MMTF fields as JSON, N, C-alpha, C and O atoms, coordinates in Angstrom:
{
  "mmtfVersion": "1.0.0",
  "mmtfProducer": "UNKNOWN",
  "numBonds": 323,
  "numAtoms": 324,
  "numGroups": 81,
  "numChains": 1,
  "numModels": 1,
  "chainsPerModel": [1],
  "groupsPerChain": [81],
  "chainIdList": ["A"],
  "bondAtomList": [4, 2, 8, 6, 12, 10, 16, 14, 20, 18, 24, 22, 28, 26, 32, 30, 36, 34, 40, 38, 44, 42, 48, 46, 52, 50, 56, 54, 60, 58, 64, 62, 68, 66, 72, 70, 76, 74, 80, 78, 84, 82, 88, 86, 92, 90, 96, 94, 100, 98, 104, 102, 108, 106, 112, 110, 116, 114, 120, 118, 124, 122, 128, 126, 132, 130, 136, 134, 140, 138, 144, 142, 148, 146, 152, 150, 156, 154, 160, 158, 164, 162, 168, 166, 172, 170, 176, 174, 180, 178, 184, 182, 188, 186, 192, 190, 196, 194, 200, 198, 204, 202, 208, 206, 212, 210, 216, 214, 220, 218, 224, 222, 228, 226, 232, 230, 236, 234, 240, 238, 244, 242, 248, 246, 252, 250, 256, 254, 260, 258, 264, 262, 268, 266, 272, 270, 276, 274, 280, 278, 284, 282, 288, 286, 292, 290, 296, 294, 300, 298, 304, 302, 308, 306, 312, 310, 316, 314, 320, 318],
  "bondOrderList": [1, 1, 1, 1, 1, 1, 1, 1, 1, 1, 1, 1, 1, 1, 1, 1, 1, 1, 1, 1, 1, 1, 1, 1, 1, 1, 1, 1, 1, 1, 1, 1, 1, 1, 1, 1, 1, 1, 1, 1, 1, 1, 1, 1, 1, 1, 1, 1, 1, 1, 1, 1, 1, 1, 1, 1, 1, 1, 1, 1, 1, 1, 1, 1, 1, 1, 1, 1, 1, 1, 1, 1, 1, 1, 1, 1, 1, 1, 1, 1],
  "groupList": [{"groupName": "MET", "atomNameList": ["N", "CA", "C", "O"], "elementList": ["N", "C", "C", "O"], "formalChargeList": [0, 0, 0, 0], "bondAtomList": [1, 0, 2, 1, 3, 2], "bondOrderList": [1, 1, 2], "singleLetterCode": "M", "chemCompType": "L-PEPTIDE LINKING"}, {"groupName": "ARG", "atomNameList": ["N", "CA", "C", "O"], "elementList": ["N", "C", "C", "O"], "formalChargeList": [0, 0, 0, 0], "bondAtomList": [1, 0, 2, 1, 3, 2], "bondOrderList": [1, 1, 2], "singleLetterCode": "R", "chemCompType": "L-PEPTIDE LINKING"}, {"groupName": "ILE", "atomNameList": ["N", "CA", "C", "O"], "elementList": ["N", "C", "C", "O"], "formalChargeList": [0, 0, 0, 0], "bondAtomList": [1, 0, 2, 1, 3, 2], "bondOrderList": [1, 1, 2], "singleLetterCode": "I", "chemCompType": "L-PEPTIDE LINKING"}, {"groupName": "VAL", "atomNameList": ["N", "CA", "C", "O"], "elementList": ["N", "C", "C", "O"], "formalChargeList": [0, 0, 0, 0], "bondAtomList": [1, 0, 2, 1, 3, 2], "bondOrderList": [1, 1, 2], "singleLetterCode": "V", "chemCompType": "L-PEPTIDE LINKING"}, {"groupName": "HIS", "atomNameList": ["N", "CA", "C", "O"], "elementList": ["N", "C", "C", "O"], "formalChargeList": [0, 0, 0, 0], "bondAtomList": [1, 0, 2, 1, 3, 2], "bondOrderList": [1, 1, 2], "singleLetterCode": "H", "chemCompType": "L-PEPTIDE LINKING"}, {"groupName": "ASN", "atomNameList": ["N", "CA", "C", "O"], "elementList": ["N", "C", "C", "O"], "formalChargeList": [0, 0, 0, 0], "bondAtomList": [1, 0, 2, 1, 3, 2], "bondOrderList": [1, 1, 2], "singleLetterCode": "N", "chemCompType": "L-PEPTIDE LINKING"}, {"groupName": "ALA", "atomNameList": ["N", "CA", "C", "O"], "elementList": ["N", "C", "C", "O"], "formalChargeList": [0, 0, 0, 0], "bondAtomList": [1, 0, 2, 1, 3, 2], "bondOrderList": [1, 1, 2], "singleLetterCode": "A", "chemCompType": "L-PEPTIDE LINKING"}, {"groupName": "LYS", "atomNameList": ["N", "CA", "C", "O"], "elementList": ["N", "C", "C", "O"], "formalChargeList": [0, 0, 0, 0], "bondAtomList": [1, 0, 2, 1, 3, 2], "bondOrderList": [1, 1, 2], "singleLetterCode": "K", "chemCompType": "L-PEPTIDE LINKING"}, {"groupName": "CYS", "atomNameList": ["N", "CA", "C", "O"], "elementList": ["N", "C", "C", "O"], "formalChargeList": [0, 0, 0, 0], "bondAtomList": [1, 0, 2, 1, 3, 2], "bondOrderList": [1, 1, 2], "singleLetterCode": "C", "chemCompType": "L-PEPTIDE LINKING"}, {"groupName": "GLN", "atomNameList": ["N", "CA", "C", "O"], "elementList": ["N", "C", "C", "O"], "formalChargeList": [0, 0, 0, 0], "bondAtomList": [1, 0, 2, 1, 3, 2], "bondOrderList": [1, 1, 2], "singleLetterCode": "Q", "chemCompType": "L-PEPTIDE LINKING"}, {"groupName": "GLY", "atomNameList": ["N", "CA", "C", "O"], "elementList": ["N", "C", "C", "O"], "formalChargeList": [0, 0, 0, 0], "bondAtomList": [1, 0, 2, 1, 3, 2], "bondOrderList": [1, 1, 2], "singleLetterCode": "G", "chemCompType": "PEPTIDE LINKING"}, {"groupName": "TRP", "atomNameList": ["N", "CA", "C", "O"], "elementList": ["N", "C", "C", "O"], "formalChargeList": [0, 0, 0, 0], "bondAtomList": [1, 0, 2, 1, 3, 2], "bondOrderList": [1, 1, 2], "singleLetterCode": "W", "chemCompType": "L-PEPTIDE LINKING"}, {"groupName": "PRO", "atomNameList": ["N", "CA", "C", "O"], "elementList": ["N", "C", "C", "O"], "formalChargeList": [0, 0, 0, 0], "bondAtomList": [1, 0, 2, 1, 3, 2], "bondOrderList": [1, 1, 2], "singleLetterCode": "P", "chemCompType": "L-PEPTIDE LINKING"}, {"groupName": "ASP", "atomNameList": ["N", "CA", "C", "O"], "elementList": ["N", "C", "C", "O"], "formalChargeList": [0, 0, 0, 0], "bondAtomList": [1, 0, 2, 1, 3, 2], "bondOrderList": [1, 1, 2], "singleLetterCode": "D", "chemCompType": "L-PEPTIDE LINKING"}, {"groupName": "PHE", "atomNameList": ["N", "CA", "C", "O"], "elementList": ["N", "C", "C", "O"], "formalChargeList": [0, 0, 0, 0], "bondAtomList": [1, 0, 2, 1, 3, 2], "bondOrderList": [1, 1, 2], "singleLetterCode": "F", "chemCompType": "L-PEPTIDE LINKING"}, {"groupName": "LEU", "atomNameList": ["N", "CA", "C", "O"], "elementList": ["N", "C", "C", "O"], "formalChargeList": [0, 0, 0, 0], "bondAtomList": [1, 0, 2, 1, 3, 2], "bondOrderList": [1, 1, 2], "singleLetterCode": "L", "chemCompType": "L-PEPTIDE LINKING"}, {"groupName": "TYR", "atomNameList": ["N", "CA", "C", "O"], "elementList": ["N", "C", "C", "O"], "formalChargeList": [0, 0, 0, 0], "bondAtomList": [1, 0, 2, 1, 3, 2], "bondOrderList": [1, 1, 2], "singleLetterCode": "Y", "chemCompType": "L-PEPTIDE LINKING"}, {"groupName": "GLU", "atomNameList": ["N", "CA", "C", "O"], "elementList": ["N", "C", "C", "O"], "formalChargeList": [0, 0, 0, 0], "bondAtomList": [1, 0, 2, 1, 3, 2], "bondOrderList": [1, 1, 2], "singleLetterCode": "E", "chemCompType": "L-PEPTIDE LINKING"}, {"groupName": "SER", "atomNameList": ["N", "CA", "C", "O"], "elementList": ["N", "C", "C", "O"], "formalChargeList": [0, 0, 0, 0], "bondAtomList": [1, 0, 2, 1, 3, 2], "bondOrderList": [1, 1, 2], "singleLetterCode": "S", "chemCompType": "L-PEPTIDE LINKING"}, {"groupName": "THR", "atomNameList": ["N", "CA", "C", "O"], "elementList": ["N", "C", "C", "O"], "formalChargeList": [0, 0, 0, 0], "bondAtomList": [1, 0, 2, 1, 3, 2], "bondOrderList": [1, 1, 2], "singleLetterCode": "T", "chemCompType": "L-PEPTIDE LINKING"}],
  "groupTypeList": [0, 1, 2, 2, 3, 4, 5, 6, 7, 8, 9, 10, 4, 6, 1, 8, 11, 6, 9, 6, 12, 13, 2, 14, 7, 15, 13, 13, 13, 10, 16, 2, 15, 12, 10, 13, 2, 9, 3, 6, 17, 10, 17, 9, 15, 15, 6, 18, 9, 10, 6, 1, 18, 8, 12, 17, 1, 6, 15, 17, 3, 13, 1, 19, 18, 6, 6, 1, 14, 17, 12, 6, 6, 0, 4, 12, 1, 19, 10, 17, 6],
  "groupIdList": [1, 2, 3, 4, 5, 6, 7, 8, 9, 10, 11, 12, 13, 14, 15, 16, 17, 18, 19, 20, 21, 22, 23, 24, 25, 26, 27, 28, 29, 30, 31, 32, 33, 34, 35, 36, 37, 38, 39, 40, 41, 42, 43, 44, 45, 46, 47, 48, 49, 50, 51, 52, 53, 54, 55, 56, 57, 58, 59, 60, 61, 62, 63, 64, 65, 66, 67, 68, 69, 70, 71, 72, 73, 74, 75, 76, 77, 78, 79, 80, 81],
  "secStructList": [7, 3, 3, 3, 3, 7, 4, 4, 4, 7, 7, 1, 7, 7, 2, 2, 2, 2, 2, 7, 6, 6, 6, 7, 7, 5, 7, 6, 6, 1, 7, 5, 7, 1, 1, 7, 3, 3, 7, 7, 6, 6, 7, 2, 2, 2, 2, 2, 2, 2, 2, 2, 6, 7, 6, 6, 7, 7, 3, 3, 3, 3, 7, 1, 2, 2, 2, 2, 2, 7, 2, 2, 2, 2, 1, 7, 7, 6, 6, 7, 7],
  "xCoordList": [19.971, 20.985, 22.166, 22.472, 22.811, 24.041, 25.095, 24.786, 26.327, 27.447, 27.958, 28.326, 27.981, 28.516, 30.014, 30.441, 30.802, 32.26, 32.81, 32.548, 33.576, 34.251, 35.74, 36.517, 36.118, 37.48, 38.555, 39.629, 38.291, 39.3, 39.672, 40.761, 38.8, 39.073, 39.802, 40.417, 39.738, 40.326, 41.839, 42.511, 42.368, 43.806, 44.415, 45.597, 43.609, 44.123, 44.319, 45.152, 43.587, 43.707, 43.139, 43.567, 42.18, 41.55, 40.759, 40.56, 40.319, 39.504, 38.138, 37.571, 37.61, 36.315, 36.436, 35.581, 37.488, 37.732, 37.936, 37.489, 38.606, 38.83, 37.5, 37.375, 36.514, 35.196, 34.353, 33.625, 34.46, 33.584, 34.281, 33.986, 35.2, 35.968, 35.128, 35.548, 33.97, 33.115, 32.332, 31.798, 32.265, 31.501, 32.422, 32.133, 33.531, 34.431, 35.596, 36.39, 35.686, 36.745, 37.828, 37.541, 39.08, 40.218, 41.09, 41.085, 41.84, 42.817, 44.089, 44.141, 45.1, 46.342, 47.086, 47.917, 46.792, 47.458, 46.627, 47.045, 45.47, 44.643, 43.622, 43.029, 43.397, 42.408, 41.08, 41.061, 39.977, 38.651, 38.461, 38.869, 37.841, 37.567, 36.488, 35.61, 36.538, 35.532, 34.151, 34.012, 33.146, 31.757, 31.041, 31.616, 29.784, 28.97, 28.734, 28.818, 28.44, 28.273, 26.82, 26.321, 26.151, 24.802, 24.933, 25.587, 24.318, 24.456, 23.239, 22.097, 23.504, 22.434, 21.805, 22.451, 20.532, 19.858, 20.591, 20.994, 20.759, 21.491, 22.953, 23.627, 23.447, 24.83, 24.88, 25.955, 23.726, 23.653, 24.396, 25.03, 24.331, 25.022, 26.534, 27.208, 27.062, 28.501, 28.934, 29.971, 28.142, 28.473, 28.483, 29.364, 27.506, 27.428, 28.622, 29.198, 28.989, 30.153, 31.43, 32.276, 31.561, 32.745, 32.837, 33.91, 31.72, 31.697, 32.043, 32.803, 31.478, 31.74, 33.174, 33.665, 33.842, 35.209, 36.242, 37.402, 35.828, 36.762, 37.128, 36.255, 38.41, 38.803, 38.741, 38.698, 38.736, 38.706, 37.288, 37.089, 36.301, 34.897, 34.74, 34.016, 35.432, 35.366, 34.152, 33.868, 33.439, 32.28, 31.061, 31.101, 29.985, 28.76, 27.617, 27.401, 26.901, 25.765, 24.532, 24.155, 23.908, 22.683, 21.566, 21.474, 20.732, 19.625, 18.37, 17.391, 18.379, 17.188, 17.033, 15.949, 18.059, 17.982, 16.911, 16.29, 16.672, 15.642, 14.257, 13.402, 14.032, 12.732, 12.447, 11.285, 13.465, 13.272, 12.709, 11.993, 13.02, 12.602, 11.263, 10.679, 10.769, 9.519, 8.612, 8.227, 8.264, 7.443, 6.048, 5.486, 5.483, 4.139, 4.105, 3.098, 5.177, 5.236, 5.25, 4.778, 5.788, 5.885, 4.592, 4.219, 3.912, 2.727, 1.627, 1.491, 0.833, -0.236, -1.256, -1.479, -1.858, -2.874, -4.101, -4.427, -4.763, -5.974, -7.022, -7.222, -7.685, -8.725, -8.249, -9.068, -6.915, -6.391, -6.281, -5.989, -6.502, -6.402, -5.126, -4.874],
  "yCoordList": [-12.07, -11.167, -11.202, -12.232, -10.073, -10.04, -9.226, -8.397, -9.492, -8.728, -7.857, -8.361, -6.562, -5.628, -5.521, -5.228, -5.76, -5.768, -4.434, -4.022, -3.769, -2.518, -2.841, -2.695, -3.283, -3.767, -2.742, -3.108, -1.482, -0.45, -0.35, 0.122, -0.781, -0.717, -1.947, -1.892, -3.054, -4.308, -4.185, -3.738, -4.59, -4.546, -5.945, -6.086, -6.969, -8.335, -8.953, -9.848, -8.511, -9.099, -10.521, -11.335, -10.811, -12.136, -12.565, -13.76, -11.631, -11.978, -12.497, -13.365, -11.971, -12.465, -13.937, -14.748, -14.27, -15.647, -16.566, -17.713, -16.073, -16.875, -17.228, -18.298, -16.34, -16.58, -17.517, -18.365, -17.354, -18.107, -18.353, -17.671, -19.315, -19.543, -20.015, -19.853, -20.586, -21.022, -19.865, -19.996, -18.754, -17.596, -16.553, -16.028, -16.257, -15.199, -15.807, -16.569, -15.459, -15.986, -14.923, -13.753, -15.358, -14.449, -14.782, -15.909, -13.782, -14.041, -14.604, -14.816, -14.847, -15.458, -14.587, -15.085, -13.292, -12.377, -12.124, -11.359, -12.751, -12.613, -11.505, -11.165, -10.926, -9.86, -10.451, -11.413, -9.871, -10.345, -10.185, -9.182, -11.178, -11.106, -10.064, -9.861, -9.403, -8.378, -8.981, -10.148, -8.163, -8.572, -8.835, -9.367, -8.457, -8.688, -10.176, -10.955, -10.562, -11.963, -12.202, -11.595, -13.087, -13.497, -14.591, -15.608, -14.382, -15.31, -16.226, -15.768, -17.512, -18.504, -18.511, -18.189, -18.884, -19.028, -20.094, -21.121, -19.864, -20.789, -20.394, -20.887, -19.508, -19.028, -17.565, -16.968, -16.987, -15.558, -15.137, -14.082, -15.926, -15.58, -15.561, -14.616, -16.595, -16.636, -15.49, -14.869, -15.21, -14.123, -12.779, -11.949, -12.576, -11.33, -11.19, -10.108, -12.271, -12.24, -11.951, -11.173, -12.579, -12.337, -10.9, -10.299, -10.344, -8.953, -7.994, -7.044, -8.255, -7.376, -7.494, -6.591, -8.586, -8.777, -7.974, -7.886, -7.396, -6.635, -5.309, -4.468, -5.111, -3.865, -2.646, -1.511, -2.877, -1.776, -1.431, -0.482, -2.204, -2.03, -2.127, -1.347, -3.095, -3.323, -4.151, -4.312, -4.673, -5.527, -4.931, -4.588, -4.816, -4.203, -5.203, -5.77, -5.416, -6.343, -5.617, -4.565, -6.188, -5.63, -6.642, -7.636, -6.385, -7.291, -6.946, -7.69, -5.842, -5.421, -6.152, -6.118, -6.805, -7.434, -8.51, -8.68, -9.237, -10.276, -9.661, -10.226, -8.524, -7.87, -7.407, -7.365, -7.063, -6.622, -7.738, -7.465, -8.977, -10.09, -10.683, -11.477, -10.314, -10.86, -9.746, -9.76, -8.778, -7.665, -8.093, -7.492, -9.095, -9.527, -10.072, -9.926, -10.689, -11.221, -10.099, -10.271, -8.964, -7.847, -7.016, -6.469, -6.921, -6.069, -6.846, -6.727, -7.647, -8.391, -7.436, -6.326, -7.896, -7.084, -6.893, -7.737, -5.781, -5.49, -6.557, -6.944, -7.029, -8.013, -9.434, -10.351, -9.654, -11.003, -11.298, -10.403, -12.498, -12.883, -13.636, -14.04],
  "zCoordList": [57.054, 57.562, 56.606, 56.004, 56.482, 55.698, 56.445, 57.301, 56.093, 56.625, 55.489, 54.428, 55.712, 54.728, 54.988, 56.105, 53.952, 54.073, 53.575, 52.445, 54.438, 54.095, 53.951, 54.895, 52.751, 52.521, 52.844, 53.323, 52.593, 52.829, 54.308, 54.634, 55.196, 56.633, 57.163, 58.227, 56.43, 56.906, 57.024, 56.095, 58.184, 58.436, 58.558, 58.871, 58.311, 58.309, 59.679, 59.828, 60.676, 62.015, 62.068, 62.887, 61.195, 61.059, 62.296, 62.514, 63.087, 64.26, 63.846, 64.51, 62.752, 62.252, 61.884, 62.24, 61.181, 60.755, 61.96, 61.946, 62.995, 64.196, 64.873, 65.47, 64.784, 65.367, 64.504, 65.02, 63.182, 62.269, 60.933, 59.952, 60.881, 59.652, 58.464, 57.318, 58.709, 57.607, 56.988, 55.886, 57.681, 57.193, 56.566, 55.491, 57.242, 56.793, 56.029, 56.582, 54.754, 53.896, 53.731, 53.48, 53.878, 53.805, 52.608, 52.11, 52.152, 51.1, 51.724, 52.935, 50.921, 51.418, 52.423, 53.183, 52.429, 53.368, 54.629, 55.498, 54.735, 55.933, 55.88, 56.904, 54.699, 54.542, 54.067, 53.299, 54.526, 54.14, 52.632, 52.045, 52.022, 50.59, 50.322, 51.161, 49.174, 48.865, 48.641, 48.274, 48.869, 48.65, 49.955, 50.905, 49.986, 51.174, 51.366, 50.417, 52.591, 52.956, 53.357, 54.305, 52.631, 53.004, 54.058, 53.826, 55.201, 56.327, 56.374, 56.39, 56.397, 56.461, 57.849, 58.846, 57.886, 59.166, 59.973, 59.426, 61.234, 62.076, 62.25, 63.155, 61.388, 61.503, 61.9, 61.951, 62.18, 62.446, 63.711, 63.725, 64.753, 65.992, 65.777, 66.186, 65.141, 64.864, 63.963, 64.197, 62.936, 62.016, 62.732, 62.507, 63.587, 64.35, 65.296, 65.414, 65.961, 66.858, 66.078, 66.52, 64.925, 64.094, 63.636, 63.678, 63.198, 62.74, 63.872, 63.685, 65.049, 66.204, 66.71, 67.388, 66.393, 66.885, 66.09, 66.493, 64.976, 64.136, 64.807, 65.021, 65.143, 65.801, 64.877, 65.35, 63.578, 62.609, 62.157, 61.398, 62.625, 62.227, 60.704, 60.087, 60.125, 58.682, 58.287, 57.1, 59.271, 59.016, 59.707, 60.889, 58.949, 59.454, 59.327, 58.255, 60.397, 60.401, 59.881, 60.397, 58.854, 58.284, 58.49, 57.769, 59.464, 59.769, 58.977, 59.027, 58.252, 57.513, 56.191, 55.61, 55.695, 54.381, 54.316, 53.267, 55.386, 55.384, 55.231, 54.55, 55.85, 55.754, 54.331, 53.926, 53.57, 52.195, 51.321, 50.358, 51.642, 50.82, 51.254, 50.517, 52.431, 52.94, 53.457, 54.627, 52.6, 53.098, 53.532, 54.447, 52.912, 53.279, 54.704, 55.396, 55.144, 56.497, 57.526, 58.65, 57.14, 58.066, 58.077, 59.114, 56.93, 56.792, 56.074, 54.857, 56.807, 56.148, 55.519, 56.003, 54.44, 53.755, 54.637, 55.472, 54.435, 55.183, 54.9, 53.749, 55.935, 55.788, 55.941, 55.982, 56.031, 56.227, 57.699, 58.493, 58.066, 59.475, 59.743, 60.878]
}
């Protein structure tokens, strides 16, 4: 899972950081740092809660990124059991 960061929408409320300070990194003024965030397994619930807590919707949860890296797990080859 990854969190897509829309920096232009961030208003510095820091609600994401309040939910998950180890996942969401802020600058000195309280704005989310640029760049998408790769979320480690086991931190997905906190990351999702942090993203949803943003009143400006500056954070978007992308759950499809894991499927891109493991296509064989999603679609086994014909003839495999």
